[in-house]
Structures are given as structure tokens and as C-alpha cells.
C-alpha positions in Angstrom: 65.3 161.8 68.9 65.1 162.9 65.3 68.7 161.8 64.9 68.0 158.2 66.0 65.1 158.1 63.6 67.5 159.0 60.8 70.0 156.4 61.9 67.2 153.8 62.0 66.2 154.6 58.4 69.8 154.4 57.2 70.3 151.1 59.0 67.2 149.6 57.4 68.3 150.8 54.0 71.8 149.4 54.5 70.3 146.1 55.7 68.2 146.0 52.5 71.2 146.7 50.3 73.1 143.8 51.8 70.1 141.5 51.4 70.4 137.9 50.1 71.4 138.1 46.5 68.2 136.4 45.4 65.9 138.7 47.3 64.1 139.9 44.1 63.6 136.4 42.8 62.5 134.9 46.1 59.7 137.5 46.4 58.8 137.6 42.7 59.2 141.4 42.6 57.3 143.1 39.7 59.5 145.0 37.3 58.4 148.4 36.0 59.5 150.1 32.7 58.1 153.5 31.9 55.2 153.0 34.4 54.2 149.6 33.1 54.7 146.2 34.7 56.7 144.0 32.3 56.8 140.9 34.4 58.2 139.5 37.6 61.7 138.5 38.6 62.1 134.7 38.7 65.9 134.5 39.1 69.1 136.5 39.6 72.2 135.2 37.8 75.8 135.1 39.0 76.5 137.5 36.2 74.3 140.1 37.8 71.4 139.7 35.4 67.7 139.5 36.3 65.5 136.9 34.6 62.1 138.5 34.2 59.1 136.5 33.0 55.8 138.1 31.8 52.7 136.0 32.1 51.3 134.2 35.1 50.1 130.8 33.6 51.7 131.0 30.2 55.1 132.5 29.6 54.5 135.4 27.2 58.0 137.0 27.3 61.3 136.3 29.0 64.0 138.9 29.5 67.5 138.7 30.7 68.3 142.3 31.9 71.5 143.4 33.6 71.1 144.7 37.2 72.9 147.8 36.1 69.6 148.8 34.4 67.9 149.2 37.8 67.2 152.8 38.5 65.4 152.4 41.7 63.8 149.7 43.8 62.0 149.0 47.1 60.7 145.8 48.7 57.6 145.8 46.3 58.9 146.9 42.9 62.0 147.3 40.8 62.2 150.2 38.3 64.4 149.9 35.2 66.2 152.8 33.5 65.1 151.5 30.1 62.8 152.6 27.3 59.9 150.3 26.4 61.1 150.0 22.8 64.5 148.6 23.9 63.0 145.6 25.8 63.3 143.4 22.7 67.1 143.7 22.9 66.9 141.8 26.2 64.3 139.2 25.2 65.4 135.6 25.4 
């Protein structure tokens, strides 16, 4: 039984990894850098970049960050392998 539980977890993870390429944008997933939310994902480009916008009603910041900077993610948050002080390099 323990083995089928493991298989189920792997299957769920594999299914998530083969998700629609716009999953993050469709669900407006928050992006975390060094423990702080920097905005939500609004689009995913064909060039494998994330368009992240900070600010709910007024756009405060917009970032174009390569997906290669993702260090970890789940269905509720995306974590970037990026230092806070390097965010300006990706600001649009």
C-alpha cells in the first residue's frame, strides 16, 4: 500500500509538471523572492519568461524574469532563486 501512495504522489507531480504552459498566469500565482511577495504572474511568454506585476489596482512594478530563475514552486506560490537587490535588472 505504501508503494501505491508513492506512485500516486509521483503521478500527481508529473501531471503538474506537464501542466498547461500558462498555468502560473491563469491562476495569478504569487512570486516570492527572499521570503517576500514581489507580485503575481500575469503572463508566460514563448521565450520562457514570466511577466510579474506588483500592485493590485495600480501597477507599481513589472518584471520580465526567465523561468530558469524558478527555484521551487507548488500550486500556490513560485519561489525565485534571485536576490532582492537584483530585481531591478528584470524590471520593465
